[in-house]
N, C-alpha and C positions, 0 to 999 in steps of 0.2 A: 915231245919237249920234256927235258928233265926237270925235276924240283929245283936243281941247281940253276938252271937257266932262268926260271921263273923268279927266283929269289934275287939273282944278279939284275933282272929287268926292274924289279921293285926298288932295289938299291940305287938304281940310276934315276929314279924319279925324285922329284923335290919333296920336302917334307909334308907339304900339303898338295894333294893331287886329287883329280877326279877319278872315280873308280873306272869311268868310261876310257879314260886314258890309258890306263893299265891293260884293261882288256883289248883296245885297239892295238897296243904294242904286241901283246902276247899274241893275238891272231896273225898280226903281220910277221912276227918272228917265225911262227909255226909254218906260216905259208911259204916264206923263203925258204925255211929248213926243208919242207916237202919239195919244192922246186929243185933244190940241190940234190936231194935223193934221187929224184927223177931223172935229172941229168946225168948223174953218176950211173944209173942204170940204163941210160940209152933210151929213156923214154921222153924223147924230144920231137919236135915237129920241124919240118923243112920250112923255108920261108913262105913257099907256096901254100903248104897246107894251113900254116898260122893265118895267112891273108884270107883264105878260102873260110876258115873257122871264123874270123872276125867279121867278114863281109856277112855270113849268115846271121851272127849274132846282132849286128847292127841293123839288118833288116828286121829282124824280131823286134827289136827295141823301137824301131820307126814305126812299125805297124801298131804296136801297143799304144804309142803316143797319139796316133791318129784316131784312137776309139775313145 
């Protein structure tokens, strides 16, 4: 993320805001930008790969909740 993008994000917030709101927006923007870079570089998953990945992730979450 550039300093300019961070400043633009701050300018979009109301005069009174929670620091947590700014941090969440900056993290969101960074993750979207990273996803865009990955997509541009061909670093994507097929639908089947994504479903498999999510299935394993959900299984781990369900197991953690059971304990």
